[in-house]
C-alpha positions as CSV (number, residue, x, y, z in Angstrom):
1,M,9.8,-24.1,23.0
2,N,7.2,-21.9,24.6
3,W,7.7,-18.8,22.5
4,L,5.1,-16.7,24.3
5,K,6.8,-17.4,27.6
6,Q,10.1,-16.3,26.1
7,V,8.5,-13.1,24.9
8,G,7.1,-12.4,28.4
9,D,10.5,-13.2,30.0
10,A,12.5,-10.8,27.8
11,S,13.9,-8.2,30.2
12,T,15.2,-5.8,27.5
13,V,14.1,-4.7,24.1
14,Q,17.3,-6.3,22.6
15,A,16.4,-9.6,24.3
16,L,12.9,-9.3,22.9
17,L,14.1,-8.7,19.4
18,A,16.4,-11.7,19.7
19,V,13.5,-13.9,20.7
20,V,11.5,-12.6,17.8
21,N,14.3,-13.3,15.4
22,D,14.9,-16.8,16.9
23,Y,11.2,-17.5,16.4
24,I,11.4,-16.6,12.7
25,L,14.6,-18.6,12.2
26,A,13.4,-21.6,14.2
27,H,10.5,-22.5,11.9
28,P,11.2,-24.9,9.0
29,D,10.1,-24.1,5.4
30,E,7.1,-26.4,5.8
31,H,5.8,-24.1,8.5
32,W,6.3,-21.0,6.3
33,S,4.6,-22.6,3.3
34,W,1.3,-22.1,5.1
35,I,1.9,-18.4,5.4
36,P,1.3,-16.2,2.3
37,R,4.7,-14.9,1.0
38,E,3.8,-11.2,1.6
39,S,2.9,-12.1,5.2
40,R,6.2,-13.8,6.1
41,P,8.1,-11.5,8.4
42,T,11.8,-10.7,7.9
43,L,14.2,-10.5,10.8
44,V,13.5,-7.4,12.8
45,A,16.2,-4.9,13.7
46,D,14.2,-2.6,16.0
47,V,10.9,-2.0,17.7
48,A,9.5,0.0,14.8
49,E,9.9,-3.1,12.5
50,L,8.3,-5.3,15.1
51,H,5.3,-3.0,15.3
52,H,5.2,-2.9,11.4
53,W,5.0,-6.7,11.2
54,H,2.4,-6.8,14.0
55,R,0.2,-4.4,12.2
56,K,0.7,-6.0,8.8
57,L,0.0,-9.5,10.1
58,C,-3.2,-8.3,11.8
59,D,-4.3,-6.6,8.6
60,D,-3.4,-9.7,6.5
61,L,-5.2,-12.1,8.9
62,A,-8.3,-9.9,8.9
63,A,-8.4,-9.9,5.0
64,A,-7.8,-13.7,4.8
65,T,-10.6,-15.6,3.0
66,S,-9.9,-18.9,4.7
67,S,-8.8,-19.9,8.2
68,N,-5.2,-20.7,8.8
69,I,-4.1,-21.7,12.2
70,R,-0.4,-21.0,11.5
71,M,-1.2,-17.5,10.4
72,Q,-3.3,-17.0,13.5
73,D,-0.4,-18.3,15.7
74,L,2.0,-15.9,13.9
75,C,-0.3,-13.0,14.5
76,V,-0.7,-13.8,18.2
77,F,3.1,-14.1,18.6
78,F,3.7,-10.7,17.0
79,L,0.8,-9.2,19.1
80,R,2.4,-10.4,22.3
81,A,5.9,-9.3,21.2
82,A,4.6,-5.8,20.2
83,A,2.8,-5.5,23.6
84,R,6.0,-6.6,25.4
85,A,8.0,-4.0,23.5
86,L,5.7,-1.3,24.8
87,E,6.2,-2.5,28.3
88,L,10.0,-2.5,27.9
89,E,10.4,0.8,26.2
90,P,11.4,3.7,28.5
91,A,8.5,6.0,29.3
92,A,10.4,8.9,27.6
93,E,10.0,7.1,24.2
94,H,6.2,7.0,24.4
95,S,4.5,9.8,22.6
96,S,0.9,9.1,23.5
97,N,-1.2,10.3,26.4
98,E,-1.5,6.8,27.9
99,L,1.4,7.4,30.3
100,Q,0.0,10.8,31.5
101,F,-3.6,9.8,31.9
102,T,-4.7,9.7,35.5
103,G,-8.4,9.2,35.2
104,A,-9.1,12.1,37.6
105,A,-11.3,15.0,36.6
106,P,-9.4,18.2,36.0
107,E,-9.4,20.6,38.9
108,Q,-11.9,23.4,38.7
109,P,-10.6,26.9,39.4
110,Q,-11.9,28.3,42.7
111,K,-14.3,31.3,42.5
112,A,-13.1,34.6,44.0
113,G,-14.4,35.1,47.5
114,A,-15.2,31.4,48.0
């Protein structure tokens, strides 16, 4: 199965979370034996948990002392899922300035008599 395509095709947050949980459940024990125990994600119930695992996996991968392609794949999957969650969340749920930034310079007040 192309898991990254499934992430990209998710049309709702709930559908995305279902894909993430299916991904976790679909891998056999042999796969998870390559992932350090503290880096093995649990099933996710909401977007906050998804972002938590994305952040943790990135931190764990950065701290790894040897390369591990399965750990890298897991990190990429959670990166893409976390990015998709941001795309799917309603704008009202975003608290950052990214949705309000226009890139235009602020208007300067006009001088009196000009």
